[in-house]
C-alpha positions, 0 to 999 in steps of 0.5 A: 202399159195403161192402154194394154191394161185397158185392152183387158176387156173382161177386167174393165167390164168387171170394174164398170159393173162394180161402179154401176152397183155403187151408190156414189163415187168409187175409187180404184188405186193401182194394185186394188184392181187387177186391171191397173196393177201394172201401170200404177194408174187410179180410177175414180168413177161414178154412175149416173142414172134416171129418176127411177135409179136405173143406171144409164152409164158411168163417168170416170177419170183415169190418171196416175196413182198420185192423182189429186183425189181431193180435187177429182173426187168432187168433180166426178161426183158433181158431173155424175149428178149433173148428167143424172139431172140432165137425163131426167129433164 
């Protein structure tokens, strides 16, 4: 079901656009987004950008809705910050 959800390109692009506009970590759990409503999955994602705040991409984790959020959210945030620093070096 998860792979079927990911093949819905328009909804996936919409989710990534939402992440791109975020200032930090975004969390999508199951029915909060139509993309993962059937598979019961969650997405934790954050943008990474240049020093001039131009978004280069997004990094994230897809997992079950019962994901260990306390552990994954700081990991995604840290990774996005490190990617931003590396791309600015």
